[in-house]
N, C-alpha and C positions, 0 to 999 in steps of 0.2 A: 475576188472583189466584184461587187455588182456593177454592171454597165448597162447602157441603153439596150433594150431588147430588139431594136430594129436591126435588120441583117447587116453584119459587118461593122456596126457602129461601136466605138469604144468610149463614147462620151459618158459623163455621169448621168444617171437616171434622175432627172430633176422633177418629173411629174408622174403621177400614177393614174392610170385609167381604170374606172370601176367596171371592168369587163364582166359579163354574166358568168363565165366559167371560172376565170381567175383574174386577179388584178395584174395589169401589165405596166411596166415602167419604161419611160422614154425620155430622151433629152428634148429640149425645147425645139430643136431644128427638125425633129422627125414626128412631132405630134400631128401635123397636117397630113403627112404621108400616111400615117396609120389610120386616120379617120377616113381618108379616101378609099383605102383598101378594106377596112373592117367595119366602118360605120361609127356613128357617134353613140356612146354608151352612157353619157352623162358628164357632169362637170369633172374636169381633171383636178386632182388633189396635189397640192405642193408637196414634194418629197424632200424638202430641205428646211433647215433652221436658219433663219435670218440672223446675222450678227450685226449689231449696231456699231457705229464708229467708236463710241465711248467704251463698249465692251472689248473691242479690238485693242484699244489703247491700254486698257487695264490688264488684259491677258498678256499683251506684248511686254508691258513693264515688269510683270511677274517673271516672265521668261528670262528677261535680261538680268534681273536680280538673282534668279535661280542659277544662272550660268556662273555668276560671281561666287555664290555660296558653294557650288559644286567644286570650283577651283580651290576654295579654302579647305573644303573637306578632303579633297585629293591631296593637298599639301600636308594636312594634319595626319592623314593615314600614312603617307610616305615617311613623315618624320617619326611617327610612333613605330612604324614597321622597322625603320632603320635601327631605332633604339632596341626594340625587342630582338631583332636579328643580331645586333651587337651582343646583347646579353646571351642569346642562344649560342652564338659563335664562341664567346668567351667561356661559357659553361661547357661547350663541347670540347674545346681545347683543354680545359681543366680536367674534364672527365677522361679524355684520352691520355693525358699525362699520368693520371692516377692509375689507369688501366695498364699503361706501359710499365709503371713502377711495380705494380703488383705482379705482372707477368714476369718481370726480371727476378723478383723475390722468389716466386714459386719455382722458376727454373733453377735458381741458385740452390734452393732447398733440395730439389731432386738431384742436382749434381753433387751436393754435399752428402746426401744419403748413399750415393753410389760408392763412396769411399770412406764414410765415417758412420759410427753408431753411438757417438757421445758428444756432449757439448761441455766445454770447459767453463767452470764458474768464473765470472768476471764481475767487476764493479759496473761496467757499462757493456751492454750487449748490442750487437748489430741488429738491423731490421730483420734479417733472416733468422737470427737466434731468438729474437722476441716472438716471432710468429710460431716457431717450433715450440718454445716454452709454453706459450698460451694454448697451443693445441694439445700439449701433454696434460694440461689441467682440464681442458674442455675439448674433447676429440672432435666435436662438430663446429668448433669456433670459426674455422676458415670459411666454410660454406655459409654458416649463419651470418657472419659479418658481411659476406659478399651479397647476400640477399638484402640485408638492410641498406647497404651502400647502393645497390641496384635501384631501389625505390628513390633514394635521394638523388642519384645522378639523372635518372629519367625525368624526375619532376623539374629539374633545373632547365631542361631543354623542351619542356612542354609549355606551349603558349597558352596563357589564360587571359581571356578578355575581361574587360571591366564587369560585364554581365555575370561572368563566372564568379568573380570575387563578390559581387553583390548578392548572388544566389547563395554563396557559401556563408556570407555574413548573416543573411536573413535566416538561413537554416540554423546556424549556431544561436542566433538571437531567439528564434522560436524555441529551441531546445532549452536555453537558459530560462526563458519565461515559464516553460512547462515545469522545469526543476523548481523554480521559485514557488509556483502554485502548489506543487506537491509538498514542498517543505512547509509552506504556510498552513496547508490542510493538515499535515502531520502534527504541527504545533497545536492547532485547534483541537484535533482529536486527542492529543496527549493531555491538554489542559482539561478537556471534558472528562477524560478517563480518570485523571487525578482527582477531579471534583467528586466523581462517583465513588472512588475509593475512600476519600476522606469522609464523605457522607455515610457510607456503609460502615466504616470503622467507628465513626462517632455514635451511630445507632447501636452498634455491637457493644461498644464500651459502656454506653448508658444501660443497655440491657443487663450486662453482667454485673455492673455496679449495683443495680437494683436487686439482682438475684443474691449477690453477696450480702447486701444489706438485710434482705429477708432471712438469710441463713444466720447471720450474726444476731439478728433480733430474736430468733428462736432459741438462742443460747443466752439471752439476756445481755448481749454485748451491744454497744452503740458505736456507730460510725459517724464521723463528722458530717454535718448537713451539706457542706460545700461539695461533697462528692455526688450529691443528687441534683446539683444545680446545672441546668443545660448550658448556661453561659460559661460556667467553669469548664465544662467538657469542651465547648467550642474553642475557648481560648487555648486549652491544652493541645488541641488538635494540630496546631502549628508545630508542636514539638513531637508529634506522634511518629515513631519509627518502629519498624518491625525488626526484631532481633532474636537470635537464637539464645542469647544469654539472659537468663532470668534476672540476673543482678541489675540489668538495665531498667527494670520495671520497679515502680514503687510497690512494696509489699506490705501487707498487714502482719504485724507481729502478734500472734496469739499467745496467751499464757500456756505454759507447758501442760497444765492439767486439762487444757482443751482436748488433747488427744489422750483421754483416759479410757477406761474400760467401757464407759457408756457410749463412746463414739470412737470405734476402733479404726475407721477408714482414715487413711493419710493421703489418699490420691484424688486428683481431679482428672476427669477424662472428657475430651471433646474432639470434634473433627474440624479441620480447616474448612472454610466455606468452599463448596463445590469441589470436593476432593475425596480421595479414599485414604487420606493420611489421618491416623488416629493419634492424638497427643495424650500422653499420660504425664501429669505433673506431680512429683513428690513434694507435698507441701512442707514437710519438715526439712528435707535436704535441699530444697530449692533447686531441683533439677528436672529436666524434661526428657521424655523418650518419644520419638516419632516412629510410628509403625505403619507401613503400607499395607492396608487391609485387603484381603481377597474377597471383595464384595462386588456386586453386579454394577451398581451405579454410584456416582459420587454422592456424599451426604453433606449436610450443612450444620453450621454451629448453632443456628437458631433451632433449638431442639426441645421436644418434650422428653423428660427423663425421670427415672426413679431408681434409687438404690435398693435393689431387692434384698441383698444381704451383703455381708462383708466382701468387698472386692467384686461384686456382681452388679451390673448396671443395665437397666433397660433404656434404649435410646431410640427415639422417633425423630427423624431429621427435619420434619416440618416442611414449610413452603419453599419450593425451588423458584427463586426470583428470576432466574435466567430463562427457564422454560415455562414459567408461570403455571406450574403443576404442583399438586400435593401428592406425595408418595403414599402408596398403600401398604408399604412394608415397614416393620420396625425390628430392631435387633436387641438381643440380650448378650452383653459382652462380659467376659471374665477379665477384670483389670490386670490380674497376674499373668494371664495367658490370652491376650485379646484375639488371637487368631481362632480361638475356640469360641464360636458364637453360634447362636441359633437365630433363624429367621422366622418371623410371624407375619401374617398378612391380614389386613382388615378390608372390609368391603369398600370403604370410601375414605380418601385422604382427608385429613383434618386440618392441615395448615399449621400455623403457630398454635401451640397449646399451652406453653409454660410448663411448670412441673406437673407430673402425673401423680395419681394416687394408687396405692396398692392395698387391696383388702380381699382376704380369702381367695388367693390365687387368681384374682382379677385385677386388671389395670383399668382405672377409671379416668375419664377425660371429660371435662366440663367446659363448654364454649370453645373458643379458639379464634383464629383469624386466618382468612385466605384471600384470594383475589376478589371475592365478592364483598369483603368487609368483615366486621366482627360477627360472631356466631352465637346462637343459643343452644345449638344441638349438643347433646351429651350422650354418653354411652360407656360401655366397658367391654374389655376383651378378656375372655376366659382362657388363661394359659393352659389349663388342662384339656378343655374341649377344643381349644384353638378356633374360637369363633367370636365374632363381634355382635353385640346386641345394643340397640338404641334404648335409651331410657327417657323419662320425661325431660323435656328441654328446661333449662334454667329460666327464671322469670325475666332476666335482663341479659342483653348481649354482654359477652365477656371475652376479652382478648387474651393477653398473657396473664397467667394466674399461677398460684401455688395452692396445693391441696393438702389438708391434714385430715387423716382418718384415725380414729381411736375407738 
């Protein structure tokens, strides 16, 4: 503690002298003695803070009040500590009683085993017999139960403050909030995904209805106009369900002479979107076959296609809406043996093309649609030379289309 720097003085240093070398501190009684011996170095500086009468009264009053509050706090701590100690003592007694009971049971079992190797079946079993029977069913049950009981017993004699409980509550509350946010986000993601699936399914249904309509029209058959109505399709989407059973779908009943010698094919073939699963539908028997194809990349149901001959189909899977790419490969499948296929490659992917045309061993494609929009580009692929050649673009852009060559 700092004191007056005059020799042997223990008084408080009330004033500071601005000495040239270092400041010195002295009590009021020794200032004159210091000046006589060392000289006057300038005005002495007060080394104290003056406290006014009102400030003394205010601080004194707070001290008196604080003493009263400290006594209340001490009484509360003593009261709460007594309660917690009582709980801990009661829990300790209970735990020791349980431990003594278990010790007696285990010692009884050891003594029983020294002279017996069987338990007589009874309507009511003793504690010893119950433990033995439980251990016969689960050999580790004694130690497993003891470990669980250990945590319970120790927790009863572990003191937790209010802050501990508040921290626990806050922690669980934060976890619950995180879980709620995660659940809400999953709901939003699910709703968005369902919307995308419905939209995709609606477009796909509309596309195939149009294709079926064109096919029927080429045979002089008519389909009800309501099937071409977008509103009709949207309304039916609420009932749209995927099913393996074809009888769940509305089917068109063609006259039997539809499948005559002039049109021998009885099958439809297509891929599930973004998959390697090839579906073959027998139109007459109303049944489907799913085949996992040994191909490099998944294909799409939005395809350019052409029936080359009976049970042989050319398939170009079109635009990949997930990766936003247009494949450069197309396949020729045998519908009777789909795993027997050939792969052909073109220089540039064409996107959606609609039906393709076949003429003198060449596959023709006019227009199409990809990520840039509708196209005018046209060309053909020579199956014998296995090469693609561009031809004069069509006058107007054209997306999905059908081609007739004769």
